[in-house]
C-alpha positions in Angstrom: 43.1 -79.0 -91.3 46.4 -79.0 -89.7 47.0 -75.6 -90.9 43.7 -74.2 -89.5 44.6 -75.8 -86.2 48.0 -74.4 -86.3 46.5 -71.0 -87.2 44.1 -71.3 -84.1 46.6 -72.3 -81.9 49.0 -69.3 -82.8 46.3 -67.1 -82.7 45.4 -68.2 -79.0 49.0 -68.0 -78.0 49.3 -64.4 -79.2 46.1 -63.2 -77.7 46.6 -64.8 -74.4 50.1 -63.4 -73.9 49.3 -60.0 -75.2 46.7 -59.0 -72.7 47.4 -59.1 -69.0 44.3 -58.7 -67.1 46.1 -58.6 -63.6 47.6 -55.0 -64.7 45.7 -52.3 -63.1 46.5 -49.0 -64.8 44.3 -46.9 -62.1 46.7 -47.7 -59.2 47.8 -44.3 -57.9 51.1 -44.3 -55.8 50.5 -43.3 -52.2 46.9 -43.0 -53.1 46.9 -39.4 -54.1 46.8 -37.6 -57.5 48.6 -34.5 -56.3 51.2 -35.3 -53.6 52.4 -31.8 -53.3 48.9 -30.6 -52.3 47.5 -33.9 -51.0 50.1 -35.3 -48.8 50.4 -33.1 -45.5 54.1 -33.9 -44.9 55.0 -33.0 -48.5 52.9 -29.6 -48.2 55.0 -28.8 -45.3 58.1 -29.7 -47.3 57.3 -27.5 -50.1 56.5 -24.5 -47.7 60.0 -25.1 -46.3 61.6 -25.2 -49.7 59.8 -22.1 -50.8 60.9 -20.0 -47.9 64.5 -20.1 -49.1 66.1 -18.6 -52.1 68.1 -21.8 -52.7 65.0 -24.0 -52.3 62.9 -21.8 -54.7 65.6 -21.6 -57.5 67.3 -25.1 -57.3 65.3 -27.7 -55.3 62.8 -30.0 -56.7 60.8 -33.1 -55.9 60.4 -36.1 -58.0 59.1 -39.5 -57.6 59.9 -43.1 -58.9 60.1 -46.9 -58.1 63.2 -48.4 -56.7 63.2 -52.3 -56.3 59.4 -52.2 -56.4 58.8 -49.8 -53.7 57.6 -46.0 -54.5 59.6 -43.1 -53.1 59.9 -39.4 -53.4 63.0 -37.5 -53.3 64.2 -34.0 -53.0 67.0 -33.0 -55.6 68.9 -29.9 -56.3 70.4 -28.5 -59.5 72.5 -26.0 -57.7 75.8 -25.7 -59.8 77.9 -24.6 -56.9 76.4 -26.9 -54.2 77.5 -30.4 -52.9 74.2 -32.2 -52.2 72.8 -35.4 -51.9 69.1 -36.4 -52.6 66.8 -36.8 -49.5 64.4 -40.0 -50.1 61.0 -40.4 -48.5 58.6 -43.1 -48.3 54.7 -42.4 -48.8 54.3 -41.6 -44.9 57.0 -38.9 -45.1 59.6 -40.9 -43.5 63.4 -40.2 -44.6 64.7 -43.4 -46.0 68.3 -43.3 -44.6 69.1 -47.0 -45.4 68.5 -46.7 -49.0 71.7 -46.4 -51.2 71.2 -46.1 -54.8 71.8 -44.0 -57.7 68.9 -41.8 -59.2 69.5 -43.6 -62.4 68.3 -46.8 -60.7 64.6 -45.5 -60.2 62.0 -46.3 -62.8 58.9 -44.3 -64.0 60.4 -41.1 -62.5 58.1 -38.2 -62.5 58.5 -34.5 -61.6 56.3 -33.8 -58.7 57.1 -30.3 -57.7 59.2 -27.2 -58.4 58.8 -23.6 -57.7 57.7 -21.1 -60.4 61.0 -19.3 -60.0 62.9 -22.6 -60.4 66.2 -22.7 -62.6 66.5 -26.3 -63.2 66.2 -27.7 -66.7 64.0 -30.7 -66.9 63.2 -33.1 -69.7 59.5 -33.0 -70.0 
């Protein structure tokens, strides 16, 4: 009888810790499926980037989480340029006070790059 109770208790622990009902996989960051098309400020940014040769060939937009908050950033793979990423919140406001390395972001996703982009991405 002790073995049966021990087995039931172990099963209960395993089942109760392996299923988190509070997690919602349907949460969409910034409330949009395709930010490059659905966020007005990002559509304008994409038009601006595509209007220059440097933007078309070397710029891209990625998204990710930093310290629990969701951000977008514009980066560049220009081999001869000195650049720093520009980080935005969901409302399109530049986040000048953020100081972090891109490696500190989690769940990083490529949001946009032009068809003629020369950057190599792991996908």
